[in-house]
C-alpha atoms as one frame of an Amber mdcrd trajectory, in Angstrom:
protein
  -5.155 -29.879  -4.068  -4.821 -31.015  -0.464  -5.128 -28.222   2.076  -1.567
 -26.992   2.499   0.392 -23.789   2.915   3.217 -24.906   0.639   4.651 -22.221
  -1.661   2.872 -23.609  -4.743  -0.480 -23.155  -2.978   0.113 -19.686  -1.531
   2.526 -17.744  -3.738   0.167 -17.530  -6.760  -2.354 -15.826  -4.440   0.004
 -13.118  -3.167  -0.977  -9.616  -4.252   1.641  -7.508  -2.456   5.324  -7.515
  -1.635   5.109  -9.622   1.544   5.837 -13.313   1.055   8.169 -13.295  -1.916
  10.813 -14.789   0.339   8.722 -17.726   1.548  10.186 -20.306   3.938   7.994
 -23.345   4.458   8.333 -26.307   6.799   5.970 -29.160   7.523   7.211 -29.204
  11.124   9.399 -26.767  13.045   9.936 -25.567  16.587   8.601 -22.074  15.820
   8.203 -20.042  12.651   9.755 -17.149  14.603  13.107 -18.982  14.321  13.029
 -19.654  10.566  13.749 -16.103   9.451  17.367 -14.998   8.954  19.014 -11.762
  10.065  19.753 -10.799   6.462  16.301 -11.567   5.054  14.531  -8.625   3.417
  11.513  -6.953   4.938   8.388  -8.927   4.082  10.092 -12.326   4.207   7.756
 -14.911   5.713   8.111 -18.265   7.423   5.206 -20.703   7.450   4.721 -24.104
   9.057   2.002 -26.729   9.116   2.843 -27.545  12.735   5.007 -26.089  15.508
   6.448 -27.997  18.444   7.294 -24.890  20.486   4.756 -22.329  19.347   4.619
 -19.378  21.716   2.173 -16.724  22.696   2.493 -13.607  24.785   4.100 -13.878
  28.256   5.669 -17.220  27.410   2.370 -19.042  26.952   2.340 -22.011  24.596
   0.394 -22.270  21.340  -0.566 -25.793  20.292  -2.519 -26.937  17.251  -2.781
 -30.186  15.292  -0.881 -30.294  11.997  -2.512 -28.592   9.011  -5.295 -26.963
  11.012  -3.919 -23.453  11.574  -2.306 -20.564   9.801   1.110 -20.250  11.471
   3.214 -17.474   9.941   6.001 -15.108  10.930   6.821 -11.956   8.971  10.096
 -10.026   9.117   9.657  -6.259   9.395  12.219  -3.464   9.561  10.206  -0.418
  10.651  12.052   2.896  10.596  10.200   4.360  13.554  10.851   5.516  17.102
  11.326   2.423  19.316   8.646   3.778  21.660   6.052   3.084  18.932   6.882
  -0.620  18.597   4.206  -1.808  21.061   1.570  -0.405  18.666   2.518  -3.038
  16.098   0.621  -5.860  17.811  -2.609  -3.856  17.553  -1.893  -2.907  13.942
  -1.339  -6.586  13.125  -4.409  -7.670  15.087  -6.555  -5.284  13.074  -5.099
  -6.589   9.822  -5.720 -10.216  10.810  -9.302  -9.393  11.814  -9.904  -7.684
   8.458  -8.452 -10.655   6.570 -10.683 -13.070   8.485 -13.684 -10.884   7.663
 -12.662 -10.764   3.977 -12.333 -14.540   3.642 -15.121 -15.775   5.944 -17.630
 -12.963   6.455 -17.142 -13.297  10.223 -16.640  -9.975  12.049 -13.919 -10.478
  14.693 -13.003  -8.111  17.523  -9.578  -7.121  18.853  -8.732  -7.772  22.498
  -5.861  -5.583  23.668  -3.018  -6.115  23.196  -2.728  -9.061  20.817  -5.775
 -11.326  20.518  -8.453 -11.619  17.856 -11.805 -12.842  19.163 -15.030 -14.134
  17.697 -17.953 -13.985  20.105 -15.535 -13.481  22.992 -13.528 -16.601  22.081
  -9.931 -16.459  20.847  -9.434 -17.290  17.170  -6.000 -15.723  16.620  -3.003
 -14.336  18.460  -0.093 -12.052  17.584   3.469 -12.186  18.913   5.914  -9.391
  18.052   9.577  -9.860  18.975  11.975  -6.997  18.254  15.743  -6.632  18.341
  18.250  -4.368  16.618  15.836  -2.627  14.287  13.998  -5.741  13.132  10.680
  -7.169  14.253   9.568 -10.739  13.745   5.789 -10.675  13.834   4.193 -14.055
  14.500   0.542 -14.768  13.719  -1.382 -17.872  14.688  -4.954 -18.387  13.491
  -7.180 -21.264  14.560  -8.529 -22.068  11.119  -9.734 -25.643  10.753  -9.634
 -27.214  14.195 -12.743 -29.089  15.231 -14.184 -28.328  18.666 -12.442 -31.330
  20.229  -9.066 -30.281  18.791  -9.081 -26.916  20.579  -7.129 -26.679  23.851
  -9.196 -27.070  26.981  -6.804 -25.184  29.265  -6.468 -21.887  27.407  -6.663
 -18.640  29.387  -9.241 -17.264  26.930 -11.752 -19.795  25.614 -10.658 -20.729
  22.080 -12.609 -21.210  18.904 -11.729 -21.808  15.266 -13.059 -20.434  12.024
 -14.283 -23.934  11.173 -16.265 -24.125  14.424 -17.787 -20.695  13.792 -18.641
 -21.323  10.131 -19.585 -24.993  10.339 -17.190 -25.805   7.482 -13.434 -25.678
   6.764 -11.783 -22.531   5.436  -9.210 -22.237   2.663  -6.017 -21.676   4.643
  -3.971 -20.584   1.621  -6.509 -17.876   0.743  -6.615 -16.790   4.388  -2.830
 -16.545   4.598  -2.647 -14.512   1.386  -5.337 -12.165   2.715  -3.491 -11.769
   6.029  -0.235 -10.886   4.289  -1.916  -8.299   2.051  -3.918  -6.688   4.860
  -0.856  -6.696   7.106   1.301  -5.062   4.443  -1.224  -2.274   3.893  -1.787
  -1.667   7.620   1.946  -1.753   8.316   2.703   0.765   5.556   0.054   3.154
   6.911   1.420   2.746  10.432   5.056   3.355   9.456   4.161   6.499   7.507
   1.884   7.735  10.267  -1.205   7.923   8.046  -3.196   5.646  10.373  -2.756
   4.483  13.955  -4.362   1.121  13.255  -5.072  -1.385  10.482
């Protein structure tokens, strides 16, 4: 099967409750905008390419089509609003664990929302909250070659492909991210762990 994040490639790999509402687009402005107000917690939106991908502080996130994992997850945490900023770190830890599971690489977290390999950015997290819901966006540089990575990024970028010397299975990586995120999120909401 061609490398894709279409439902038929990802949904059979899902092991938890996240992702059973699965919106998929080849091209969209941002996965953050694909989720609906009435979607259940754990609904996800995935795209092969974004035209207006965003990072923290309004920075842009660009990647060639079918090279990244671009996903947004709808969460409805029943917590004190003052705890919401913790969610980016919780998600960053979950993404780092999923990358380690799938690739064997051991990433580090850079406060507040970046995942690094050897000091270079491989993933970013964007959490946007309003009225009791959080849309958590995750972007992972999976299969970009060195010349496809942006040259003007604030933190030097890398991709899992560059680090491994071979492409990664994006569907398996996405499924691992969703499972790790679900587990870390559940621990965080119940207060049994401050991080993923």
